[in-house]
N, C-alpha and C positions, 0 to 999 in steps of 0.2 A: 878712223880712231890708230891713234896707231897702235904697234905691237905690243908694248908694256901696258901703254891705259886700258888695253882689249886685258891681258893678262890680269889685269889688277881688279875689271872687273867682273873675268869667271873666278874668280880666286872668290869678289869680298862674292859672290851671290853662290857661292861651295858654302864657306862660310857662316851667311847668314844664317839657312837651312841647319847646320849641324849645330848653331848656337838655337838656336830654336827649341831643340833637343837636346839640350844642354850635356851633348855627343862631341866627341872629335872628329873632323870632316870624314865622312866613311866616300867608298864608292858608289853604293848606291846615293849618297847626297850628292856627290857629280853626276849625274845621270842624270838625277830629277834637275838638277836646275838647266843643265845642259837642257834637256829638251821643252823647258820654257825657254829658254833663252831661243829656242832655234824653229818656236811655235810648231812643235815635235807629237810623232801620237805616243812615242816612250824612248827609248832608247834599251841596245841592249851593251852588252861587252860578252868577249871570247878571249878565250888566250889562247898566245903558240906555244905549247910545247917543241923542245928539241928539232926533234925532227920534222917540225912545220905542222904539225897537226894540229886543228883553229877547236878551241870546244868550247860554248856558254857556259857561264858562268853568272851571269845575274841580267836580273832585263825589271829596268820601271816602263808601264804603260800597257793596257790592256792588250791581248796579243802578242806582244814581244815575244817572251818565250815563246811561246807555243814556233813563231817567225825564225826564232834562233833555233830553236833543237830542229828546226823542217832545215834546217840551209846545212844544221849538222847533221842530217839524217842522209840526205839528198845529196850532198855534197856538191852544191850548189848553187851562187845567189851571191850577190857581190857583196857579202863579210872573205866569204869564204876563200873570193880574187882576192880581195884587199891582204890577207897573210900573206899574202906570196907577189902579189903587182904592183900593191901601193893605193892609195886615195883610192875609189869608184863611187863615182857619180848620176846614178838611176835617177832623173828626176821624172820618167813617167813608167812605169812596171805592166804597165797595157801597149805599153807599142809594141809592133809585130818584132823589130830589132831587141828590145827588153826579151818577147816569149821564146826569140830564135838560141839566146845570148846563156836562159835561166829555160830551157823551155816547160819543166814541171812549175821551178818556184816560185817564177813571175807569175803563171796563173792566178796562182795559191792564194800568195799575197793581195792580190789587186780582189782576188775571190770573198778574200778576210777586211779588203775595208781600207787597204795599202797601195797608195798608190809610190809613192815617191823611198826610195830607197838609198843611201847615201853612208856609205865606207868608211872609213880612218883610219891608221893604223897607231896603235898607241908602241911608239917606238924607242927604243935609246940609244940614238947613232944608228948601226947598220943591224943588228937585233930588234926584229919584231917579238915584242913583249906581248900585240894582241893585237884586237879588230875593238872599235865603237860606230857599234851602228843605230844609223838616224831616221826612224820611222818618221812618215806623213804621210797621213790620209788625202791630199792633197795632190800632184801633181804639177809638175814646176822645181823650176831650177833654187835651190839660195838662195844666187845672186852672190854675189864678193862681202859682203860683210856680216851676211849671217855663215859662208864658206871663211873666213878669215876665222869664228867664232868658234866655231867647229872644231877644226886645226889647234884655236886654246883650248876646247877641252881634253881632244885628245892627247895635249899637255899633260893637262891637269890630272889625266886618270892613272899617267907614266908616275907621276910625281905621287901621290898615292901608293901605285903600286909599290914603286920598288921607300916607301916610308914603312919603321917597323911598325908603325899602328894600323896600315893596312893587311895586319899578319902576311907579309906577301913573306918578306925577308928580302934574301939573297934571289928570290926572282921566286914564276907562277908556280914551279912543281910542290911552292913549299903551305898554297897555300891547305889549310886546315879545320874544321870546322864544317866542310859539307860544301864551301864556295866551290870547288872545283873535286868532286869525288873523280876519286885515279879508274876513272871505266875508260880511261882511253887505251891503256893497257891489254884490259875486259877482252874488247873488242877487235885490235890485233890477235888476240890469240883466240878468238872463237870465227874470225876468218879465217887461219891456221886449220884453225878443225875444221870448217867449214871447206875450206882445198884440199884437205883427204880423200872427207863426203865423197865432195860428187869430181873428182880429180880433176880440180882447177887448178889453176895456176894467182895467192893469194887475194892480187888487185883482182878478178873476178865473182873469187869467194867475197869480197866487201860489196861490191855489186849487186851480188845476191842478195846481201845482211840487207843490205843502203834498203835495196827493195821492195827486200819482204820484211823490215820496217814501214816502209811508205804504206802498203798496201794495208795494211793491217791497222793499220792508226796507230802504228806502240813506235815506244824513245827506243833507239838504235841501240842502246843501253843496255835499257831490257829484254831485247832481241839478243844482243850478247852474250847476256850474265844468264838466258833459258839453253843456251848452247854450251855456254861453259859448263855449267850443275850438269848437259847430255838431260836438257827437261825439256829441248828438243835436234833434233836433229834432220839436217838437209840430205834426201836421197834421188838419183835418177831416176825417171821410167826406163819401162823397156830400150824402149825406142833410143835410151840416153842424152837423149834431145830438151825435155824438158828435169826440173827438178819440185819436189812437195819435201816439205817441211811433214816431222812427227813427235808430238811424245805430249804429254797433259792432257790431250783434248785439242792440239791447239794440227787440225790438220790439211793435208794439203792446200799448199800455196797456189796462187795463180801460175799457169806457166810463162814463162819467159819472162818472169818480172822481174821489172826497169823502168828505171826512173825516170829514165826519159819518152820511156811510151806504157804510162802505167795504165789497166785492166780497170783496178780501183779509181775514187775519188781520190783529191784528198782533204 
């Protein structure tokens, strides 16, 4: 199928869903049509801000929201890499290569019944606007035809994102109505506070925040909000080696919390 016919097919599927609801085409319609066309368990969409940070904003399909959030919390996974490196294809997350590449995320995804994850940048020229993640329950390559279809859906996402009807206007930072919570700045603010509390650099503080969120099975944004509101504080132990967090009933995060070597389960 030529590129033009494939694009027509993709938009036909999106419009069919929108018309069935009597609505304009939306990002949800694109993701739902994409999942059906690719035989996927679901799809997730994240947006990329000016700093290059990736944040999940929408998902369809069981478990996809959880796995999108887990990639964001851990800072690892195909979708995270696609935000900077281009298309990332992970046909089997149960392989040793996938586990070495994403030591926490890959096993967690497999445990939740997802074996394949394919991440496609949503790009306007050289500018990365977001990432479309396609989750599949069975391992295996997409194949040339489905790969081309996935790329066409990534283009469709871009069109809707840049369309005023998509409530975006001039870019991802224009999202309103809760689709893109303004939590990225709060996460970085929290990292700055933790860096002072633990006397470490900001990048290390962000690792500690992510690890705490992962071990305690909380969203990174929630932990950051608690730090900023001073409901949660990180402190070093007497040896200055481990750290704990305390505040409003939250005590004793595991020592050396590290997403790559978790002491708790996903």
